[in-house]
C-alpha positions in Angstrom: -117.0 -68.6 -7.0 -116.9 -71.9 -5.2 -117.6 -73.8 -8.4 -114.7 -72.0 -10.2 -112.3 -72.8 -7.4 -113.4 -76.5 -7.4 -113.3 -76.7 -11.1 -109.7 -75.2 -11.2 -108.7 -77.7 -8.5 -110.1 -80.6 -10.6 -108.4 -79.4 -13.7 -105.1 -78.9 -11.9 -105.4 -82.3 -10.1 -106.3 -84.3 -13.3 -103.6 -82.7 -15.3 -101.1 -83.4 -12.6 -102.0 -87.1 -12.6 -101.8 -87.2 -16.4 -98.5 -85.3 -16.5 -97.1 -87.5 -13.7 -98.0 -90.7 -15.5 -96.3 -89.4 -18.7 -93.3 -88.4 -16.6 -93.1 -91.8 -15.1 -93.3 -93.6 -18.4 -93.1 -91.8 -21.7 -90.9 -88.8 -20.7 -88.2 -91.0 -19.2 -87.2 -91.9 -22.8 -86.7 -88.3 -23.9 -85.7 -86.3 -20.8 -82.4 -86.4 -18.8 -82.7 -87.5 -15.1 -82.2 -84.0 -14.1 -84.9 -82.6 -16.4 -87.3 -85.3 -15.3 -86.6 -84.5 -11.6 -87.5 -80.8 -12.3 -90.6 -81.9 -14.2 -91.7 -84.0 -11.2 -91.3 -80.9 -8.9 -93.7 -79.1 -11.2 -96.2 -82.0 -11.0 -95.9 -82.3 -7.2 -96.5 -78.6 -6.6 -99.4 -78.6 -9.1 -101.0 -81.4 -7.1 -100.4 -79.6 -3.8 -102.2 -76.5 -5.3 -105.1 -78.8 -6.6 -105.6 -80.2 -3.1 -105.4 -76.8 -1.5 -107.8 -75.2 -3.9 -110.2 -78.1 -3.5 -110.2 -77.6 0.3 -110.7 -73.8 -0.1 -113.5 -74.3 -2.6 -115.3 -76.7 -0.3 -114.9 -74.7 2.9 -114.8 -71.0 2.2 -117.7 -68.7 1.2 -115.3 -66.3 -0.8 -117.0 -63.3 0.6 -113.7 -61.8 1.9 -111.2 -60.2 -0.3 -108.4 -62.4 1.2 -110.3 -65.6 0.2 -110.5 -64.5 -3.4 -106.9 -63.3 -3.3 -105.8 -66.7 -2.1 -107.5 -68.4 -5.0 -106.2 -66.1 -7.7 -102.6 -66.1 -6.2 -102.4 -69.8 -5.8 -103.9 -70.5 -9.2 -101.8 -68.0 -11.1 -98.7 -68.9 -9.1 -99.2 -72.6 -10.0 -99.6 -71.8 -13.7 -96.4 -69.8 -13.7 -94.4 -72.1 -11.4 -95.3 -75.5 -12.8 -95.9 -74.3 -16.4 -92.4 -72.7 -16.6 -90.8 -75.8 -15.1 -92.6 -78.0 -17.7 -91.4 -75.9 -20.6 -87.9 -75.6 -19.2 -87.7 -79.3 -18.8 -88.5 -79.8 -22.5 -86.4 -76.9 -23.8 -83.3 -79.1 -24.5 -85.4 -81.8 -26.2 -87.2 -79.3 -28.4 -83.9 -77.5 -29.1 -85.3 -74.2 -28.1 -83.8 -71.5 -25.9 -86.4 -71.0 -23.2 -84.0 -69.6 -20.5 -86.2 -66.4 -20.4 -88.7 -68.5 -18.5 -86.2 -69.1 -15.6 -87.3 -66.0 -13.7 -90.9 -67.0 -14.1 -90.5 -70.0 -11.9 -89.6 -68.1 -8.7 -92.3 -65.5 -9.5 -94.9 -68.3 -9.5 -93.5 -69.6 -6.2 -93.8 -66.1 -4.7 -97.4 -65.9 -5.9 -98.2 -69.2 -4.3 -96.6 -68.0 -1.0 -98.7 -64.9 -1.1 -101.8 -67.0 -1.6 -100.9 -68.9 1.6 -100.4 -65.6 3.4 -103.8 -64.5 2.2 -105.3 -67.6 3.9 -103.5 -66.7 7.1 -104.8 -63.1 6.8 -108.3 -64.4 6.4 -108.2 -66.4 9.5 -106.5 -63.8 11.7 
């Protein structure tokens, strides 16, 4: 399980750097300042998740249910939170109505919070 967690962290981290670079350069030309700010929030939280998962993958044995729950909740939460923000940031540019993704963002945030609570439970 450690390898899966570390690989997930590496994928999240590398994609955050790539997307952040595109946001700082190429996307400035096609996104409004407000949409770019939202996009950057998604990138920032994705990197936070990458660092968190890397630390967990290197330090936990994943033999407790709460450790595994922390991984799944943080990983899924990040996909939903950051992913929905990315799509919503581009909706106007793509001329697509993606407002149905709006409720997905806080759901992803909630899952990330629950992941952190699972870490707390593990160490209590």
